[in-house]
N, C-alpha and C positions, 0 to 999 in steps of 0.2 A: 295245775300243768298250763291252764291259760294264764296263771298271774306269770310264772316264770317264762312263758313264751313273750307276754308283752315286754317284761322286763329287759329281756334279751334284745328285743326291736328297738326300746327305748336305749339302751347302752349302745348299741351299733350306730344308732343315730347320732347320739353324742360325740361317739367318736369320728364319724364322717364330718361332723361339724368343727371338732379341734383340729384335725390334721391341717387344714389350711392356716390356721392360727399360729403354728409353732415357728414357722420363720419369723413373723411378726413378734412372737414373745422373744425369740433370739436376737433379733435386732434391738428390740427395747433394752435387753441385758447388756447390750454394747452400747454406752453413751456416746461413744465418740464416732460411731459408723455414719457416714453419710453416702451421698451420691457423689458428691465431688468435694476436692479435699484443697487447701490452700497451705502450702507447706513452705517453710523458711528455710534456706540454705544460706549458712554463713560460711565464706569459702577461708581457708587459712590466709591466703594473699593471692592478689591477682598478678603478682610479679614474678611467678615462677610456672615455667611451662607444665610442670606435673599438676600443679593445682588448676589450671587453665583447663586441662584435659579433664579433670575431675568434673568442673563446673559444667563443660560441654556434655559429657555423659549423663550426669543428673538432668539437664535440660531435654536432651534426646529422649531419656527414659520416661520422664514425666509427659512427653509429647506422645510417646507410644502407648503409655497408659490411658491417654484420653480423658482422663477425669481429674487431673493433678494441674495445679498452678503452683509455679514456684516463685517466690519473694526472694530476691537476692540480697545477700550483703557481703561485706570484705572485713575479715576480722584483722588484716594488716599485721600479722604475727605480733598481736598485742592484745593481753589477756583484758585490759580495761576497755579496749575497742570491742572484744567478744561480750563483754559485760553489757554494753551499751546497746549493741545489736539484739542481744537477748531480749533487753527490755522493749525495744522497737517491736520486735515480732509478737510478744504479748500484747502490746498497744494495739497491734495490727488484727489482732484475734486470729493468728494462725492455727491450724489443727496439730499441726507437727512440726518439729525443726530437726535438720540435719546441721550439726555442728562440727566445722575444723577448725579448731582452735589451739594454740600451741602451750599455753602456760597453765601448767597444771595446778597453780595456786588459786586460779579463778574458778576452777571445776565445781567446787563446792557451792560455792555462792551463785554460780550460773544455774545448778540443777536444782537448788532448793526453791528458786523462783518459778522453773517450769513445773516442779513438783506440786507446788501451791497452786498452779493453775490446771493441774491436769493435763498437760501436753507432755506427750511422749517425744522423746529425743533419740538420735542416732549420734554416737559420738564418731568421728572418722580418725582414726590413727592414733589420738592422744585421748585415752579414756576419761570419762567424767562419772562420778559416782551415780548410780542409779539409770543411767543412758545405756541403750543397747550398743555395743562396740562393734565396729566395721573397719578392718583393715588389715595390717600386716601379721603374720605370724612372726613376730620379730625375731625370737631367738633362732628359728630354724631359718628364717630368710637371710640372718646375719652369716650363720654357719655357712650356706651355700657359697656366699662370696670369699669369707675368709678361708675355706678350703681350696677353693680354686686359687687364691694368691698364694697359698702355701705349695700348691702342685706347681704353679710357675716359677716360683723361687727355686724349688728343688731342681727343675728341669734347666732354669738359666742361669742361676746364681749359685752353683754348687751347694744349695739347700742352706744358705745363709743369708740372712739381711743385717746390716749394722743398726738400723734404728726404725722405729715405727712412729707414724703419726696418727693420732686418733682424733679424727674430727667430729666429736659428739655435739650434743645438744641437752646441755642439763636441765634446763628450765622447763622441758616437757617432761619430766619424771621417770620413773623405773621402767615403764613399759617400752617406750622408744629406746631406752637405754640398752633393752634387751637385745637390740639388733646390734649394737656396738658390742656387747659381750659376747653374743655370738659369733661376729667377725674376729675378733681378737683371739678367742678360744679356737675357733676352727682352725684359723692361721696357726696359732701356737702348737697345736695337737697334730698339725698337718707336715709343717715344716721340719727338716732334718734338725736343724739347730735354731731353738726358739730364741727369739729378742730378749736380751737381757733386760730386767725391770728398769734399771736406771736409763735405758735407752728408748723408753715408751713414752711419748711426750702427748699429753692430753689437752686438745685445745678446744676451746667452746668456739663452734661455727657460727653460733646464732643463726643456723639454718639458711645462712646467705652466702652466695659466690664471692661478694665483695669482704665479707668478714673472713671466710677461709684464706682468701688470699693474702690478707693483710696479717693474721695470725701464723700462717706459714712463712710469709716473708721476713717475719720477726724472728722464727725459730731455726731457719736453716743456717743462719751465720753462727748459730752456737753449737751446731754439729758440723763442722769444716771438714772433718775427715771421713764423715759417714759417705761411702761411695753407692752403697746399696740401701737404698730406702724404701720402705714399704709404707702406704696410707690407706687406712680404712676410714670410710667418710659415711655420713648420715644419710646422704641424698646425692644426686648428680650434680646439683649447683656445687656443693661445696667439693666435690670431686673435681669439677672445672676450676675451682678457685685453687685447689692444691697443684693442679698441673700448670696453670698460669703463674704461679709464683716460682715454681722449680723452673720453668722456661726464662723468667725474667731474671733468675739468679744465675742462669747458664748452666742448669744442674738437671735439665730434663731427661738425660741419659741415665740419671742417677736415682730415678724413681719408678715406681711402679705403683698404681692406684685401682682400687675397688670401690664400689660405692652401693647404693640401694635407690631403686627406682626404675632405672632404664626408660627415661621418658626420651622425646625425640632429642632433646639436647645431649643427653647421655649416649644415646645412641650414634649421633652423629661424631662424638669424640671416640667411640669404639670404633666405628669403621674407618677413623682417619689413618692415612698412612702413617708408620711409625708411631702408632698411638701408644700413649703412655696411661691409658684407662684401660685396664686389661677387661673390664666388664662389670656389671652391675647387676644383682637380684632383681628380676621383673616384677612389677606391682600391677601392671595394667589400668594405669588409671583412667583411661578412657572407658573402661568396663563397669567402674564402680558403680554408677547410676542404675545399671540394669540389675544390680543386687539390692542396692540401697532403696530404691523406690519401692520394689514390691514388697520388701520387708517393712518398710514404712506404712503402706497398706494395710498390711497384716496385723501390725501394732494397732493402727488404727480402728480395724475391724475385729479386735479382740481375738485374734488366733495366736497360738503360741510361737514365739520367736526366739531362736537361741540367744543366750545373753552376750554371745561373741561369734561374729561372722568373719571368718578368715579369707583372705586372697590365697590362690593357689599360686606358689611362687616358682620361677625358673630363673636359674643363672643365665645372663644372655651376655654373650661374647660374639667374636668373629665367627665362630663355628657355627652359631646357631641363629644368628640375627636374621639371616634371609629365610629360614624356616616360619619365622614368626612376623617379620616387617619387610619382607621382600617388595613391597610397592614403594616403600619409603626410601628405599635406597637402591634403585634399579642399575646405577652404575656399579657400583660395589657387588652387588649380586650376580651381576652379568659376567664379573670376572670370574 
C-alpha cells in the first residue's frame, strides 16, 4: 500500500511538471513558428486598380496582425519576372510568400524552389502546384455575370444577340479560364436564342485594357452587320477596353459588356450614364489581405489550412452597387 501510494504521488508530480512543457513541445514540432514573420508579396502588376487594392489590403492586414513585415515585389504580368522575384525572396530569407503571378508555365519552377527551401506559398487567383490557393470561385463567378447578361438581352434585345466577344487570358491556364466558361455557359443557357458558334470570337486580352482595345478594334470591322453584340471579359480593365473600342468605332449602342472584379474603375463604368458595362462579379480585392494574412500565419504555425480559399462573390450592377459601395459614389447613390 505504501509503495502504491508513493508511486501515485510520483506519477502526479511528473504530470504536473510535464503539463507546462506541452506548449513548448508543440512549438518545437512546428519548425516555422516564430514570434514575428517576414512575408514576401509579389503582386501581379502595379498598373491595375484591382491589384493595387490587393496590395493595400495585404499591407493593412499585416499591420493589424502586428507581427508581420511585408516585403513587396512586382511581377509585371511576366513569368520570368515572377521567377526572379521568387529567387530574391529566398535570398532575403522570407518566412512565407504570397504570389500573384500570371504565367501558368512558371508555376512548377517557382514552387520547386520554395518547396526546396521549406517556404509556404499562397497563390492568388492563378494556382501553382503545392501552393495554397486563394481567389475566385471562377466558374460560379463567371456564371453570375453570364446569367445577368442573358437576362438583360432577353429583356432589351428580344432574347437574341448577333455576336459574342470573349476577352480571355490563355496564358493563365485552366483555372481562370473557368470564369470565361462560366460566363459563356451562363449566358448561352439563359438567353432565349444562343449565339451561334461561328459568331463567337475568342480574343486574347493579355489581361490589359490596351490589348483589349486593340483586339476588339481589329474584330469589329469583320462583323459589320452585327447590331447586337455581347462581350464577356476576364476583368474590369479588359471590359473598359472593349467599351472604348466600340465607342471609337461609333458602335457603343450595339454592345453590352459584363466582366469580373468590380474594382473602382469598373464601378465607375457601371454607374456611368448610358453605361455599356452592365456589371461585374465582385471579388472585393480590398478584403483579400484580411483572409490571406491569417491563412499564412496558420501555415507558418502548422495549423490546418484548406487547400483552396474562395472569395464570396456577388454580381454588382446599378441596382446594388449602392448597397456595397455607397460612399464611393455619393452622387449616383443620392439619385
